C-alpha positions in Angstrom: -7.4 4.0 -4.2 -4.4 1.6 -4.6 -0.9 2.8 -5.0 0.2 2.9 -8.6 3.5 3.4 -10.4 4.0 4.2 -14.1 7.6 2.9 -14.4 8.6 -0.7 -13.8 10.9 -0.8 -10.8 12.3 -4.3 -10.2 12.0 -5.8 -6.7 13.0 -9.1 -5.3 10.3 -10.9 -3.4 11.1 -13.0 -0.3 10.7 -16.1 -2.5 13.5 -14.8 -4.7 11.3 -14.0 -7.6 11.6 -10.7 -9.3 8.6 -8.5 -9.0 7.8 -4.9 -9.6 6.3 -2.1 -7.5 3.4 -2.2 -10.0 2.5 -5.7 -8.8 2.0 -4.4 -5.3 -1.5 -3.3 -4.3 -0.8 -1.0 -1.3 -3.2 0.7 1.1 -2.7 3.4 3.7 -4.6 4.4 6.8 -7.3 6.2 4.7 -8.0 3.1 2.7 -8.0 0.9 5.8 -10.5 3.3 7.4 -12.8 2.8 4.5 -12.3 -1.0 4.4 -13.3 -1.1 8.1 -16.6 0.8 7.5 -15.4 4.4 7.9 -13.9 4.2 11.4 -12.1 7.2 12.8 -8.4 8.1 12.3 -7.8 7.4 16.0 -9.4 4.0 15.8 -7.5 3.0 12.7 -4.3 4.0 14.4 -5.2 1.8 17.4 -6.0 -1.2 15.2 -2.9 -0.9 12.9 -0.7 -0.6 16.0 -1.9 -3.8 17.5 0.5 -6.7 17.4 -1.9 -9.0 15.5 -2.3 -6.5 12.6 0.0 -7.1 9.6 3.3 -5.3 9.5 3.5 -2.4 7.1 5.6 -2.9 4.0 6.9 0.7 4.3 6.9 3.7 6.6 6.8 6.7 4.4 6.8 10.4 5.2 3.0 10.4 4.5 2.5 7.3 6.7 2.7 3.6 6.7 1.5 1.4 3.8 0.4 -2.2 3.9 -0.3 -4.9 1.2 -4.0 -4.9 0.5 -4.0 -8.7 0.6 -2.6 -8.7 4.1 -5.2 -6.3 5.3 -8.0 -8.2 3.6 -6.8 -11.4 5.2 -6.8 -9.7 8.6 -10.3 -8.4 8.1 -11.6 -11.8 7.1 -10.1 -13.3 10.3 -10.8 -10.5 12.8 -13.8 -8.6 11.3 -15.6 -11.2 9.2 -18.8 -9.1 9.0 -16.8 -6.5 7.0 -15.1 -9.0 4.7 -15.5 -8.4 0.9 -17.7 -10.9 -0.9 
């Protein structure tokens, strides 16, 4: 389930455009496990720690989070058999 926020919190994108947290579709390790076909917690840790995996956008107390679009792009390139439609 993607990260959602009820209040608009302004953020500045790298491009200089103002965005909001609501615009971000974030995933954690549990979502990535599901996206990769239900792999183990240990396996998702190995994959997300690899240097070719996208960098997380935040490292929270509950764990790292990534942009869903970055993870989907990685899956399309490295695990095309699991790519969405």
